[in-house]
GULO-215465 format. One record per atom (N, C-alpha, C, CB): residue in one letter; x, y, z. Coordinates in steps of 0.05 Angstrom, whole numbers, padded with zeros to 5 digits, always signed. Glycine has a CB too. Example, Ala and Ser with C-alpha at 12.3 -4.5 7.8 and 13.67 -1.06 7.14 Angstrom:
2
a+00264-00114+00156/a+00246-00090+00156/a+00264-00066+00156/a+00226-00089+00181/s+00257-00045+00142/s+00273-00021+00143/s+00258+00001+00157/s+00282-00012+00114/
This chain:
261
x+00390+01966+02595/x+00417+01957+02603/x+00425+01968+02630/x+00438+01964+02581/x+00421+01995+02634/x+00428+02008+02659/x+00412+01998+02682/x+00425+02038+02656/x+00388+01987+02676/x+00371+01977+02698/x+00377+01948+02705/x+00342+01980+02690/x+00394+01935+02690/x+00402+01908+02696/x+00420+01907+02721/x+00416+01895+02672/x+00412+01892+02741/x+00427+01892+02766/x+00455+01881+02763/x+00412+01875+02787/x+00458+01859+02747/x+00485+01848+02743/x+00503+01868+02729/x+00482+01822+02726/x+00492+01882+02709/x+00507+01902+02695/x+00517+01923+02714/x+00491+01915+02672/x+00500+01933+02732/x+00507+01954+02751/x+00529+01944+02770/x+00483+01964+02766/x+00527+01919+02779/x+00547+01908+02797/x+00574+01906+02783/x+00538+01880+02807/x+00574+01896+02759/x+00600+01894+02743/x+00611+01921+02738/x+00595+01879+02717/x+00594+01940+02731/x+00603+01968+02725/x+00615+01980+02751/x+00580+01984+02715/x+00602+01975+02773/x+00611+01987+02799/x+00639+01975+02806/x+00591+01982+02821/x+00641+01948+02804/x+00666+01935+02811/x+00689+01944+02793/x+00663+01905+02810/x+00684+01946+02767/x+00704+01955+02749/x+00712+01984+02755/x+00694+01953+02720/x+00692+02000+02761/x+00698+02028+02768/x+00714+02030+02794/x+00673+02044+02770/x+00707+02013+02813/x+00721+02014+02839/x+00751+02006+02835/x+00708+01995+02858/x+00756+01986+02819/x+00784+01977+02814/x+00799+02000+02801/x+00784+01952+02797/x+00787+02012+02780/x+00801+02034+02766/x+00806+02058+02784/x+00784+02043+02742/x+00786+02065+02800/x+00789+02087+02818/x+00810+02082+02839/x+00762+02093+02832/x+00810+02058+02850/x+00829+02051+02871/x+00858+02050+02860/x+00823+02024+02883/x+00861+02040+02836/x+00887+02039+02822/x+00898+02067+02819/x+00884+02025+02795/x+00882+02085+02808/x+00892+02112+02804/x+00897+02127+02831/x+00872+02128+02788/x+00879+02123+02850/x+00880+02136+02876/x+00906+02129+02891/x+00856+02130+02893/x+00912+02103+02892/x+00935+02094+02907/x+00961+02104+02894/x+00936+02063+02908/x+00963+02103+02868/x+00987+02112+02854/x+00991+02142+02857/x+00986+02105+02825/x+00969+02157+02857/x+00970+02186+02861/x+00980+02192+02889/x+00943+02199+02856/x+00972+02176+02908/x+00981+02180+02936/x+01012+02177+02937/x+00968+02160+02955/x+01023+02161+02919/x+01052+02157+02918/x+01065+02177+02898/x+01059+02129+02909/x+01050+02199+02893/x+01059+02221+02876/x+01064+02213+02847/x+01084+02232+02887/x+01050+02192+02838/x+01051+02184+02809/x+01028+02199+02796/x+01049+02153+02806/x+01032+02224+02789/x+01011+02241+02779/x+01016+02246+02749/x+01009+02268+02795/x+01001+02231+02732/x+01002+02235+02704/x+00977+02222+02692/x+01029+02222+02691/x+00974+02224+02665/x+00950+02214+02653/x+00945+02184+02658/x+00951+02218+02623/x+00967+02169+02662/x+00964+02141+02667/x+00952+02134+02694/x+00991+02128+02665/x+00951+02154+02712/x+00938+02149+02738/x+00913+02166+02742/x+00958+02156+02761/x+00913+02190+02731/x+00890+02208+02733/x+00866+02197+02718/x+00897+02236+02724/x+00871+02187+02693/x+00849+02178+02676/x+00835+02154+02688/x+00860+02171+02649/x+00849+02133+02698/x+00835+02111+02710/x+00818+02120+02734/x+00854+02089+02719/x+00828+02139+02750/x+00813+02149+02772/x+00787+02162+02763/x+00830+02169+02789/x+00789+02179+02743/x+00765+02193+02733/x+00745+02174+02719/x+00773+02215+02713/x+00756+02156+02703/x+00738+02136+02690/x+00724+02119+02711/x+00754+02118+02671/x+00740+02110+02732/x+00728+02095+02753/x+00706+02110+02768/x+00750+02087+02773/x+00710+02135+02772/x+00690+02152+02785/x+00665+02154+02768/x+00701+02180+02790/x+00667+02157+02742/x+00644+02157+02724/x+00629+02131+02725/x+00653+02164+02695/x+00644+02109+02725/x+00632+02082+02725/x+00616+02078+02751/x+00653+02060+02722/x+00629+02086+02774/x+00616+02082+02800/x+00590+02099+02801/x+00635+02090+02823/x+00592+02124+02792/x+00569+02142+02792/x+00547+02131+02775/x+00577+02170+02783/x+00554+02121+02751/x+00534+02110+02733/x+00520+02086+02745/x+00547+02103+02706/x+00536+02069+02758/x+00525+02044+02770/x+00506+02050+02793/x+00547+02026+02780/x+00513+02070+02810/x+00497+02076+02834/x+00472+02091+02826/x+00513+02091+02854/x+00475+02111+02809/x+00452+02129+02803/x+00441+02124+02775/x+00460+02157+02806/x+00444+02100+02764/x+00435+02095+02737/x+00406+02101+02732/x+00441+02066+02730/x+00389+02094+02750/x+00360+02099+02746/x+00354+02128+02746/x+00344+02085+02768/x+00366+02143+02764/x+00362+02172+02766/x+00373+02186+02740/x+00376+02184+02790/x+00395+02176+02731/x+00407+02187+02707/x+00389+02183+02683/x+00435+02175+02701/x+00378+02158+02680/x+00360+02152+02658/x+00334+02168+02659/x+00354+02123+02657/x+00324+02172+02683/x+00300+02188+02686/x+00304+02217+02678/x+00289+02187+02715/x+00327+02227+02686/x+00334+02255+02679/x+00338+02258+02649/x+00359+02264+02694/x+00352+02239+02637/x+00357+02240+02608/x+00332+02237+02592/x+00377+02219+02600/x+00313+02222+02603/x+00287+02218+02589/x+00272+02245+02586/x+00270+02198+02603/x+00278+02263+02604/x+00265+02289+02603/x+00281+02310+02588/x+00260+02299+02631/x+00305+02303+02580/x+00323+02321+02566/x+00335+02306+02542/x+00345+02333+02585/x+00321+02306+02520/x+00329+02289+02498/x+00356+02297+02485/x+00307+02290+02477/x+00362+02323+02484/x+00387+02332+02473/x+00411+02321+02490/x+00389+02362+02471/x+00407+02323+02516/x+00428+02312+02534/x+00430+02281+02531/x+00422+02319+02563/x+00408+02268+02526/x+00408+02239+02522/x+00424+02232+02498/x+00379+02228+02520/x+00421+02248+02476/x+00437+02242+02452/x+00467+02247+02457/x+00427+02261+02429/x+00473+02268+02472/x+00501+02273+02478/x+00513+02251+02496/x+00504+02301+02492/x+00496+02242+02515/x+00504+02220+02533/x+00511+02195+02517/x+00482+02215+02554/x+00493+02188+02499/x+00498+02164+02482/x+00522+02167+02464/x+00473+02158+02466/x+00525+02191+02453/x+00548+02196+02436/x+00574+02193+02452/x+00546+02224+02423/x+00573+02203+02476/x+00597+02201+02494/x+00605+02173+02499/x+00591+02215+02520/x+00585+02155+02503/x+00591+02127+02508/x+00601+02113+02482/x+00567+02113+02519/x+00590+02121+02459/x+00600+02110+02434/x+00629+02118+02430/x+00583+02120+02411/x+00636+02143+02434/x+00664+02152+02431/x+00682+02139+02451/x+00665+02183+02434/x+00672+02136+02476/x+00688+02122+02496/x+00694+02093+02488/x+00674+02123+02524/x+00674+02080+02477/x+00677+02052+02468/x+00698+02050+02446/x+00651+02040+02458/x+00696+02069+02426/x+00716+02069+02404/x+00744+02074+02415/x+00708+02090+02383/x+00746+02093+02434/x+00772+02099+02446/x+00783+02074+02461/x+00770+02123+02465/x+00765+02060+02475/x+00773+02036+02490/x+00784+02015+02471/x+00750+02025+02506/x+00771+02012+02448/x+00781+01992+02428/x+00808+02000+02418/x+00761+01991+02404/x+00813+02026+02413/x+00839+02035+02404/x+00860+02030+02425/x+00838+02065+02396/x+00852+02034+02450/x+00871+02031+02473/x+00878+02001+02476/x+00858+02041+02499/x+00859+01984+02474/x+00864+01955+02475/x+00882+01946+02453/x+00838+01939+02475/x+00878+01957+02429/x+00895+01951+02406/x+00924+01961+02411/x+00884+01964+02381/x+00926+01984+02423/x+00953+01995+02429/x+00967+01977+02450/x+00951+02024+02439/x+00952+01969+02471/x+00963+01951+02491/x+00973+01925+02479/x+00942+01945+02513/x+00958+01915+02460/x+00966+01890+02447/x+00992+01895+02431/x+00944+01880+02428/x+00993+01917+02417/x+01017+01924+02402/x+01041+01927+02420/x+01012+01951+02386/x+01038+01941+02442/x+01060+01944+02461/x+01069+01917+02472/x+01052+01963+02484/x+01050+01900+02479/x+01057+01874+02490/x+01073+01857+02470/x+01031+01859+02497/x+01065+01858+02445/x+01079+01842+02424/x+01106+01854+02416/x+01061+01839+02400/x+01108+01881+02416/x+01132+01894+02405/x+01152+01902+02426/x+01123+01917+02390/x+01145+01900+02452/x+01164+01909+02473/x+01189+01893+02471/x+01151+01905+02501/x+01212+01907+02474/x+01238+01895+02470/x+01254+01893+02496/x+01253+01910+02449/x+01268+01871+02499/x+01287+01868+02521/x+01313+01857+02509/x+01276+01848+02543/x+01324+01873+02491/x+01348+01865+02477/x+01372+01862+02495/x+01354+01884+02455/x+01391+01845+02487/x+01416+01843+02500/x+01436+01863+02488/x+01427+01814+02498/x+01451+01876+02505/x+01469+01897+02496/x+01492+01884+02480/x+01481+01913+02519/x+01501+01898+02459/x+01524+01888+02444/x+01550+01894+02458/x+01523+01901+02416/x+01571+01882+02449/x+01598+01887+02460/x+01610+01913+02449/x+01616+01863+02454/x+01631+01922+02463/x+01646+01945+02454/x+01629+01971+02453/x+01658+01940+02427/x+01612+01973+02472/x+01596+01998+02474/x+01614+02021+02482/x+01573+01995+02494/x+01608+02045+02472/x+01623+02069+02480/x+01608+02085+02501/x+01629+02085+02456/x+01582+02082+02501/x+01566+02097+02520/x+01540+02082+02526/x+01560+02126+02510/x+01530+02086+02550/x+01504+02075+02559/x+01487+02099+02568/x+01507+02053+02581/x+01465+02104+02555/x+01447+02125+02562/x+01423+02113+02577/x+01437+02142+02537/x+01419+02122+02602/x+01396+02113+02617/x+01375+02135+02619/x+01405+02104+02646/x+01351+02129+02609/x+01330+02149+02608/x+01315+02149+02635/x+01310+02143+02585/x+01309+02172+02645/x+01295+02175+02670/x+01266+02166+02669/x+01297+02203+02680/x+01255+02160+02692/x+01227+02151+02693/x+01212+02161+02717/x+01226+02120+02693/x+01225+02178+02733/x+01211+02190+02756/x+01222+02180+02783/x+01182+02183+02755/x+01222+02197+02802/x+01231+02191+02829/x+01209+02197+02849/x+01257+02206+02837/x+01210+02184+02872/x+01190+02187+02892/x+01203+02192+02919/x+01171+02163+02894/x+01198+02215+02931/x+01210+02222+02957/x+01240+02218+02957/x+01197+02205+02979/x+01253+02227+02936/x+01282+02226+02935/x+01294+02199+02928/x+01293+02235+02961/x+01278+02180+02920/x+01288+02154+02913/x+01278+02146+02885/x+01279+02133+02934/x+01293+02127+02873/x+01285+02118+02847/x+01258+02102+02849/x+01307+02100+02834/x+01240+02108+02831/x+01215+02093+02830/x+01221+02064+02822/x+01195+02106+02810/x+01202+02045+02827/x+01207+02018+02819/x+01214+02015+02789/x+01183+02001+02825/x+01200+02030+02772/x+01206+02029+02744/x+01234+02039+02737/x+01185+02045+02728/x+01241+02061+02750/x+01268+02072+02745/x+01289+02053+02756/x+01271+02100+02758/x+01284+02041+02779/x+01303+02022+02791/x+01309+01999+02772/x+01293+02012+02818/x+01288+01989+02759/x+01292+01967+02739/x+01310+01976+02716/x+01265+01958+02728/x+01307+02001+02707/x+01324+02011+02686/x+01353+02013+02695/x+01314+02039+02676/x+01356+02023+02719/x+01383+02026+02730/x+01397+01999+02735/x+01383+02043+02756/x+01381+01980+02745/x+01392+01953+02749/x+01402+01942+02722/x+01371+01934+02761/x+01386+01945+02702/x+01394+01935+02675/x+01419+01949+02665/x+01370+01939+02655/x+01419+01976+02668/x+01443+01991+02659/x+01467+01984+02675/x+01437+02021+02661/x+01464+01979+02701/x+01486+01972+02718/x+01499+01946+02710/x+01477+01971+02747/x+01482+01926+02703/x+01493+01900+02694/x+01509+01903+02669/x+01470+01880+02691/x+01499+01919+02650/x+01513+01923+02625/x+01540+01938+02631/x+01496+01940+02606/x+01539+01958+02648/x+01563+01973+02655/x+01585+01956+02667/x+01556+01996+02674/x+01577+01936+02684/x+01596+01918+02696/x+01610+01901+02675/x+01582+01901+02717/x+01595+01893+02655/x+01606+01876+02634/x+01623+01892+02614/x+01584+01862+02619/x+01618+01918+02612/x+01632+01934+02592/x+01643+01959+02606/x+01613+01942+02569/x+01666+01955+02619/x+01678+01975+02635/x+01688+01999+02619/x+01701+01964+02651/x+01691+01996+02593/x+01701+02019+02576/x+01679+02039+02571/x+01712+02008+02550/x+01654+02032+02575/x+01632+02050+02567/x+01626+02071+02588/x+01607+02033+02562/x+01623+02096+02579/x+01613+02117+02596/x+01583+02114+02601/x+01619+02145+02584/x+01573+02124+02624/x+01545+02121+02630/x+01533+02150+02633/x+01540+02105+02656/x+01512+02155+02618/x+01499+02181+02620/x+01471+02176+02632/x+01496+02195+02592/x+01466+02187+02655/x+01440+02185+02668/x+01425+02211+02662/x+01441+02179+02699/x+01400+02209+02652/x+01386+02232+02642/x+01359+02236+02655/x+01383+02230+02612/x+01356+02259+02668/x+01330+02265+02681/x+01332+02291+02697/x+01321+02242+02699/x+01313+02308+02693/x+01313+02334+02707/x+01299+02333+02734/x+01300+02355+02690/x+01291+02357+02743/x+01279+02360+02769/x+01249+02354+02768/x+01284+02388+02781/x+01240+02333+02782/x+01212+02326+02783/x+01197+02345+02801/x+01208+02297+02793/x+01171+02348+02796/x+01154+02365+02813/x+01154+02356+02842/x+01125+02366+02801/x+01159+02374+02860/x+01159+02368+02888/x+01184+02355+02899/x+01136+02350+02894/x+01204+02351+02882/x+01229+02339+02890/x+01251+02360+02894/x+01238+02317+02870/x+01271+02354+02910/x+01292+02373+02916/x+01317+02368+02899/x+01300+02371+02945/x+01321+02343+02889/x+01344+02337+02873/x+01336+02328+02845/x+01361+02315+02887/x+01352+02335+02825/x+01346+02325+02798/x+01346+02295+02797/x+01366+02337+02778/x+01331+02284+02779/x+01329+02255+02776/x+01357+02243+02769/x+01309+02248+02754/x+01372+02257+02753/x+01399+02247+02745/x+01417+02242+02769/x+01412+02266+02726/x+01415+02260+02789/x+01431+02257+02813/x+01423+02232+02829/x+01429+02282+02831/x+01397+02228+02831/x+01387+02204+02845/x+01395+02179+02830/x+01356+02205+02848/x+01394+02180+02804/x+01402+02157+02787/x+01432+02151+02791/x+01397+02163+02758/x+01448+02171+02792/x+01477+02167+02796/x+01482+02155+02824/x+01492+02194+02794/x+01469+02164+02844/x+01472+02153+02871/x+01464+02124+02871/x+01456+02169+02891/x+01442+02117+02858/x+01432+02090+02857/x+01453+02071+02845/x+01406+02088+02842/x+01464+02080+02822/x+01484+02063+02809/x+01509+02058+02826/x+01492+02076+02782/x+01516+02079+02841/x+01540+02076+02858/x+01534+02058+02882/x+01549+02104+02868/x+01511+02062+02895/x+01505+02048+02919/x+01495+02019+02915/x+01484+02063+02935/x+01479+02015+02894/x+01466+01989+02890/x+01481+01972+02869/x+01437+01993+02882/x+01494+01985+02850/x+01507+01970+02829/x+01538+01972+02830/x+01497+01979+02802/x+01548+01987+02850/x+01577+01990+02854/x+01591+02001+02828/x+01589+01964+02862/x+01579+02020+02815/x+01591+02033+02792/x+01606+02058+02802/x+01569+02041+02771/x+01631+02061+02792/x+01647+02084+02801/x+01635+02110+02791/x+01676+02081+02790/x+01636+02130+02809/x+01625+02156+02803/x+01638+02169+02779/x+01627+02175+02827/x+01663+02163+02774/x+01678+02175+02752/x+01668+02166+02725/x+01708+02168+02754/x+01653+02144+02724/x+01642+02134+02699/x+01615+02146+02692/x+01640+02104+02700/x+01603+02159+02712/x+01575+02168+02709/x+01574+02198+02703/x+01559+02162+02734/x+01561+02205+02681/x+01556+02233+02673/x+01527+02239+02676/x+01566+02238+02644/x+01521+02263+02686/x+01493+02271+02692/x+01482+02291+02672/x+01491+02281+02720/x+01459+02285+02661/x+01444+02305+02645/x+01419+02311+02662/x+01436+02293+02616/x+01418+02334+02674/x+01398+02339+02695/x+01378+02362+02688/x+01412+02347+02720/x+01373+02366+02662/x+01355+02387+02654/x+01329+02377+02640/x+01369+02406+02636/x+01330+02353+02630/x+01308+02343+02613/x+01284+02335+02628/x+01318+02320+02596/x+01261+02337+02615/x+01235+02329+02626/x+01219+02312+02607/x+01219+02354+02634/x+01231+02302+02586/x+01218+02285+02567/x+01238+02267+02553/x+01201+02301+02546/x+01229+02246+02539/x+01247+02229+02525/x+01261+02244+02503/x+01231+02205+02512/x+01247+02262+02489/x+01259+02278+02468/x+01282+02294+02479/x+01238+02296+02456/x+01278+02307+02502/x+01299+02324+02514/x+01321+02306+02526/x+01287+02342+02536/x+01314+02283+02537/x+01334+02264+02547/x+01356+02260+02526/x+01322+02237+02555/x+01347+02253+02503/x+01366+02246+02481/x+01379+02270+02469/x+01352+02229+02460/x+01364+02292+02467/x+01374+02317+02455/x+01396+02329+02473/x+01352+02337+02450/x+01390+02331+02499/x+01410+02344+02517/x+01434+02326+02521/x+01396+02349+02544/x+01431+02300+02518/x+01454+02282+02522/x+01475+02285+02500/x+01444+02253+02523/x+01466+02295+02477/x+01485+02298+02455/x+01509+02316+02462/x+01471+02309+02430/x+01504+02337+02476/x+01526+02356+02484/x+01546+02342+02502/x+01515+02381+02497/x+01535+02325+02520/x+01552+02310+02539/x+01570+02290+02524/x+01535+02296+02561/x+01558+02276+02505/x+01573+02257+02489/x+01595+02271+02473/x+01554+02242+02469/x+01588+02294+02462/x+01608+02309+02446/x+01631+02319+02463/x+01594+02333+02432/x+01625+02327+02488/x+01645+02337+02506/x+01665+02315+02514/x+01633+02349+02531/x+01657+02290+02511/x+01675+02268+02518/x+01684+02253+02493/x+01660+02249+02537/x+01684+02267+02470/x+01695+02256+02446/x+01678+02235+02431/x+01721+02243+02452/x+01653+02234+02438/x+01635+02215+02425/x+01616+02230+02406/x+01619+02199+02446/x+01606+02216+02386/x+01588+02228+02367/x+01562+02210+02365/x+01601+02230+02339/x+01544+02219+02348/x+01519+02203+02343/x+01525+02178+02328/x+01499+02220+02329/x+01549+02174+02318/x+01557+02150+02305/x+01571+02130+02324/x+01575+02156+02281/x+01575+02139+02349/x+01588+02122+02369/x+01569+02099+02376/x+01596+02138+02394/x+01580+02077+02385/x+01564+02054+02393/x+01551+02058+02420/x+01582+02028+02393/x+01525+02061+02420/x+01511+02069+02444/x+01488+02050+02451/x+01500+02098+02441/x+01484+02045+02476/x+01461+02030+02486/x+01442+02050+02500/x+01469+02006+02505/x+01417+02051+02492/x+01397+02067+02505/x+01380+02049+02523/x+01380+02083+02485/x+01382+02052+02549/x+01368+02035+02568/x+01343+02049+02578/x+01387+02027+02592/x+01321+02035+02575/x+01295+02046+02584/x+01277+02022+02592/x+01282+02063+02562/x+01251+02027+02595/x+01233+02005+02601/x+01225+01991+02575/x+01208+02015+02615/x+01217+01965+02578/x+01211+01949+02554/x+01190+01962+02536/x+01202+01921+02562/x+01168+01973+02549/x+01147+01985+02533/x+01155+02011+02519/x+01123+01990+02551/x+01177+02023+02529/x+01186+02049+02520/x+01207+02048+02497/x+01196+02065+02543/x+01217+02024+02492/x+01239+02021+02473/x+01231+02030+02445/x+01249+01993+02471/x+01206+02025+02437/x+01197+02032+02409/x+01198+02062+02405/x+01169+02021+02404/x+01186+02077+02423/x+01184+02106+02420/x+01212+02118+02424/x+01164+02118+02440/x+01228+02108+02443/x+01254+02119+02447/x+01272+02115+02423/x+01268+02105+02472/x+01270+02092+02410/x+01285+02086+02386/x+01277+02105+02363/x+01282+02057+02377/x+01251+02109+02360/x+01241+02127+02339/x+01251+02156+02343/x+01210+02127+02339/x+01251+02165+02368/x+01261+02192+02374/x+01291+02194+02369/x+01254+02200+02403/x+01306+02173+02377/x+01335+02173+02373/x+01341+02174+02343/x+01347+02148+02386/x+01327+02158+02327/x+01333+02159+02298/x+01327+02186+02286/x+01316+02137+02284/x+01305+02199+02295/x+01298+02225+02285/x+01319+02246+02292/x+01270+02234+02297/x+01332+02243+02315/x+01353+02262+02323/x+01380+02256+02311/x+01355+02262+02354/x+01383+02234+02297/x+01408+02228+02283/x+01426+02208+02296/x+01423+02253+02281/x+01417+02195+02317/x+01432+02172+02328/x+01433+02150+02308/x+01420+02162+02356/x+01456+02140+02301/x+01459+02121+02279/x+01467+02093+02288/x+01478+02131+02259/x+01482+02091+02309/x+01494+02065+02317/x+01486+02058+02345/x+01525+02066+02314/x+01460+02055+02350/x+01451+02050+02377/x+01433+02025+02378/x+01435+02074+02387/x+01430+02015+02402/x+01412+01993+02407/x+01396+02001+02432/x+01426+01966+02412/x+01370+01995+02433/x+01354+02000+02457/x+01353+01974+02473/x+01325+02009+02449/x+01356+01977+02499/x+01355+01954+02517/x+01332+01960+02537/x+01382+01950+02533/x+01312+01942+02537/x+01289+01946+02554/x+01290+01931+02580/x+01264+01937+02539/x+01284+01945+02602/x+01282+01933+02628/x+01253+01925+02633/x+01292+01952+02651/x+01248+01904+02648/x+01221+01895+02653/x+01207+01916+02670/x+01222+01868+02668/x+01181+01921+02663/x+01165+01941+02678/x+01151+01927+02701/x+01145+01955+02659/x+01152+01937+02725/x+01138+01924+02748/x+01108+01921+02742/x+01142+01940+02774/x+01097+01898+02749/x+01069+01893+02744/x+01051+01913+02757/x+01062+01865+02753/x+01058+01923+02780/x+01041+01942+02795/x+01036+01968+02780/x+01054+01948+02822/x+01054+01975+02763/x+01050+02000+02748/x+01050+01996+02718/x+01072+02020+02755/x+01051+01972+02709/x+01054+01966+02680/x+01032+01978+02663/x+01055+01936+02676/x+01007+01973+02670/x+00985+01982+02652/x+00981+02012+02654/x+00960+01967+02659/x+00987+02024+02678/x+00986+02053+02680/x+01007+02065+02662/x+00990+02062+02709/x+01031+02052+02661/x+01053+02062+02644/x+01045+02059+02615/x+01079+02046+02650/x+01032+02037+02608/x+01023+02034+02580/x+01003+02055+02572/x+01011+02006+02576/x+00985+02062+02591/x+00965+02082+02585/x+00978+02109+02581/x+00944+02084+02609/x+00997+02115+02598/x+01012+02140+02595/x+01027+02141+02568/x+01032+02144+02618/x+01038+02118+02560/x+01052+02116+02535/x+01034+02119+02511/x+01067+02088+02533/x+01009+02111+02514/x+00989+02115+02493/x+00987+02145+02485/x+00961+02104+02502/x+00985+02161+02506/x+00982+02190+02501/x+01009+02202+02493/x+00972+02204+02526/x+01031+02191+02503/x+01058+02200+02495/x+01062+02196+02465/x+01079+02187+02512/x+01053+02173+02455/x+01055+02168+02426/x+01041+02189+02410/x+01044+02140+02420/x+01017+02196+02419/x+01000+02216+02405/x+01014+02243+02406/x+00972+02218+02417/x+01022+02252+02430/x+01035+02278+02433/x+01061+02279+02418/x+01039+02285+02463/x+01076+02257+02418/x+01102+02257+02404/x+01098+02260+02374/x+01116+02231+02409/x+01076+02247+02364/x+01070+02250+02335/x+01062+02279+02329/x+01047+02230+02327/x+01045+02291+02346/x+01036+02318+02342/x+01060+02338+02342/x+01015+02326+02363/x+01079+02333+02361/x+01102+02351+02364/x+01124+02345+02345/x+01112+02349+02392/x+01121+02324+02329/x+01141+02317+02309/x+01167+02306+02321/x+01148+02341+02293/x+01165+02291+02344/x+01188+02281+02357/x+01200+02257+02342/x+01182+02273+02386/x+01184+02244+02325/x+01194+02221+02309/x+01180+02220+02282/x+01189+02195+02325/
């Protein structure tokens, strides 16, 4: 198989696409498993395609390594099948619900900033939240996000500025939760802000996030005791969609291990 020229070409092209995808996003400071893993997998694919004959010759002389090499590819194939299944699940279950009337609060979950500006994914969330806020002027808005690596301002501050400048939302309506670094902390730290403004976990709340993220966000919210909420999903930009899904794959696993839902 490795000596098949067509196989090597396909393997190289696939590896190049994966490597380029991860490399470009990392250049834009999108550094997480959803970008690092494609880069590394792409590098392995490229290396395998270029030096396949040398690799096979070396493995032929080291049978134990050959067994480990084959086992590695079997495990990678099984993992790939699970990943494809997860992507299918996310695609079918992603939600873009319409917000209900008479909301008391709108919680916007952070998604990362780049060079002091909202990332495309975060901008979509804020646009969605801004439209809801315009229709429901009675609702308070909580923007949630802490200080990203390499940034000077907390994400919540950037989110507040975006809503004011791009969606014309009054600053007096926007409350900032600027300490959290995960979905679990987003929702946990926001509880104190809600309480300080006379709201409880039984208040009517919209949690605004990305479409692919609504399932996990809802599971975490229920675990923390939010009772009367709806999740509203913003469309994820195509340029980062599958990287975001890959990151979410590992977030689901870590969330289960940590007991977040």
